Structures are given as C-alpha cells and as structure tokens.
TORSE-104150 format. One line per 10 residues: number of its first residue (from 0); their letters; for each residue x, y, z of N, C-alpha, C. Coordinates in nm, 3 decimals. Example, Ala and Ser with C-alpha at 12.3 -4.5 7.8 and 13.67 -1.06 7.14 Angstrom:
0 = AS = 1.319 -0.569 0.780 1.230 -0.450 0.780 1.320 -0.330 0.780  1.285 -0.225 0.708 1.367 -0.106 0.714 1.290 0.003 0.787 $
//
This chain:
0 = MANERLYGGE = -2.710 2.492 11.698 -2.649 2.481 11.827 -2.733 2.544 11.937  -2.829 2.627 11.900 -2.912 2.694 12.000 -2.994 2.593 12.080  -3.029 2.481 12.019 -3.109 2.379 12.087 -3.024 2.269 12.149  -2.893 2.282 12.139 -2.804 2.179 12.190 -2.808 2.175 12.343  -2.814 2.053 12.398 -2.811 2.037 12.543 -2.672 2.070 12.595  -2.667 2.132 12.711 -2.540 2.158 12.777 -2.537 2.078 12.907  -2.430 2.005 12.928 -2.415 1.924 13.049 -2.303 1.982 13.135  -2.325 1.985 13.264 -2.221 2.025 13.358 -2.121 1.912 13.375  -2.021 1.936 13.458 -1.914 1.839 13.479 -1.962 1.704 13.530  -2.049 1.703 13.630 -2.097 1.576 13.686 -2.180 1.499 13.584 $
10 = SSAFITALVA = -2.266 1.570 13.515 -2.350 1.504 13.414 -2.264 1.449 13.300  -2.166 1.528 13.258 -2.076 1.483 13.151 -1.999 1.359 13.194  -1.952 1.358 13.317 -1.878 1.243 13.368 -1.967 1.119 13.374  -2.091 1.136 13.417 -2.187 1.027 13.426 -2.210 0.966 13.287  -2.238 1.051 13.190 -2.264 1.005 13.053 -2.139 0.939 12.995  -2.024 1.000 13.017 -1.898 0.945 12.966 -1.871 0.808 13.024  -1.896 0.791 13.154 -1.875 0.661 13.218 -1.969 0.556 13.160  -2.094 0.594 13.136 -2.188 0.499 13.077 -2.145 0.460 12.936  -2.096 0.557 12.860 -2.046 0.528 12.725 -1.927 0.432 12.734  -1.836 0.458 12.827 -1.717 0.374 12.842 -1.755 0.230 12.877 $
20 = LQRAQGVPLD = -1.853 0.213 12.966 -1.898 0.079 13.001 -1.954 0.006 12.879  -2.029 0.077 12.799 -2.086 0.017 12.678 -1.978 -0.014 12.575  -1.886 0.079 12.557 -1.778 0.059 12.458 -1.692 -0.060 12.498  -1.671 -0.080 12.628 -1.592 -0.194 12.675 -1.657 -0.326 12.638  -1.787 -0.323 12.613 -1.859 -0.443 12.572 -1.877 -0.449 12.421  -1.809 -0.359 12.349 -1.809 -0.363 12.203 -1.923 -0.289 12.135  -1.996 -0.208 12.210 -2.107 -0.132 12.152 -2.050 -0.015 12.072  -2.097 0.009 11.950 -2.049 0.123 11.870 -2.074 0.256 11.944  -1.987 0.352 11.919 -1.990 0.479 11.992 -2.125 0.550 11.985  -2.180 0.566 11.866 -2.307 0.638 11.854 -2.419 0.569 11.931 $
30 = QAYQFAEATY = -2.423 0.438 11.922 -2.524 0.361 11.995 -2.501 0.373 12.146  -2.376 0.366 12.189 -2.343 0.378 12.331 -2.381 0.516 12.384  -2.356 0.620 12.304 -2.391 0.756 12.347 -2.543 0.772 12.358  -2.615 0.723 12.260 -2.761 0.733 12.265 -2.816 0.662 12.388  -2.763 0.544 12.418 -2.805 0.470 12.537 -2.770 0.549 12.664  -2.649 0.601 12.670 -2.604 0.673 12.789 -2.688 0.798 12.814  -2.715 0.873 12.710 -2.793 0.995 12.726 -2.937 0.961 12.768  -2.995 0.859 12.707 -3.131 0.818 12.744 -3.135 0.769 12.889  -3.033 0.694 12.929 -3.026 0.645 13.067 -3.010 0.761 13.164  -2.927 0.858 13.128 -2.908 0.977 13.213 -3.042 1.050 13.229 $
40 = RETTSRKGRN = -3.110 1.075 13.117 -3.238 1.147 13.125 -3.342 1.070 13.206  -3.349 0.939 13.186 -3.445 0.856 13.260 -3.412 0.856 13.409  -3.285 0.843 13.442 -3.242 0.839 13.583 -3.271 0.971 13.653  -3.234 1.081 13.591 -3.256 1.211 13.654 -3.405 1.245 13.660  -3.481 1.202 13.562 -3.625 1.228 13.563 -3.693 1.146 13.674  -3.653 1.021 13.687 -3.713 0.933 13.788 -3.673 0.973 13.929  -3.544 1.005 13.947 -3.493 1.035 14.080 -3.496 1.184 14.113  -3.501 1.267 14.010 -3.494 1.411 14.031 -3.353 1.460 14.055  -3.256 1.374 14.037 -3.115 1.408 14.056 -3.029 1.300 13.992  -2.899 1.325 13.982 -2.810 1.222 13.930 -2.709 1.178 14.035 $
50 = SFGNDELLEF = -2.745 1.196 14.161 -2.660 1.151 14.271 -2.703 1.012 14.315  -2.607 0.932 14.357 -2.633 0.796 14.402 -2.568 0.774 14.538  -2.634 0.697 14.623 -2.570 0.645 14.742 -2.480 0.530 14.700  -2.392 0.486 14.787 -2.296 0.381 14.755 -2.366 0.253 14.708  -2.459 0.201 14.785 -2.530 0.078 14.748 -2.612 0.097 14.620  -2.673 0.212 14.609 -2.755 0.243 14.491 -2.669 0.247 14.365  -2.549 0.304 14.375 -2.458 0.310 14.261 -2.413 0.171 14.220  -2.378 0.089 14.317 -2.334 -0.047 14.285 -2.447 -0.126 14.219  -2.569 -0.111 14.268 -2.685 -0.177 14.207 -2.705 -0.129 14.063  -2.691 0.001 14.040 -2.704 0.057 13.906 -2.596 0.000 13.813 $
60 = LRLFEQR = -2.473 -0.006 13.859 -2.364 -0.056 13.776 -2.379 -0.205 13.745  -2.440 -0.279 13.835 -2.462 -0.423 13.811 -2.558 -0.446 13.693  -2.639 -0.348 13.660 -2.727 -0.360 13.545 -2.646 -0.384 13.417  -2.524 -0.332 13.412 -2.442 -0.346 13.292 -2.382 -0.485 13.279  -2.375 -0.558 13.389 -2.327 -0.697 13.380 -2.432 -0.786 13.317  -2.557 -0.745 13.327 -2.668 -0.825 13.276 -2.694 -0.801 13.129  -2.632 -0.702 13.069 -2.659 -0.667 12.929 -2.583 -0.757 12.836 $
//
C-alpha cells in the first residue's frame, strides 16, 4: 500500500465518471478502470491539470461516442 496512488475528490470523481461511461457501454470493470486511470494520467500530463472549460469538456466527452 505504500506505493498506492492517492486521488483527491476531483480526481476520483473524474476517474469514476470515466469508468461509468465505459461500463454503460458494457466494458468490464477492470478494463474500464485501467482505461480511466490511463486517460486521467494522459490528460493531466498533457494539460498539466484536470480542469476543463465547457467546450473542452464537451469535446472530451464526445470521444466516448466514437468508441
């Protein structure tokens, strides 16, 4: 547990929402979580934050319609 990642409330909500979107499309939980965590890390690494503007968030969410 010493190496376990700790997520704050906003990060946890972000990852949980991504998991929920994937689960709604029938993706198994473990696979959905791995995808969500990788997406979170990629997004925060690329942007330097996990905040989105309104248009930016809608564009991001539309990516899930294409999957």
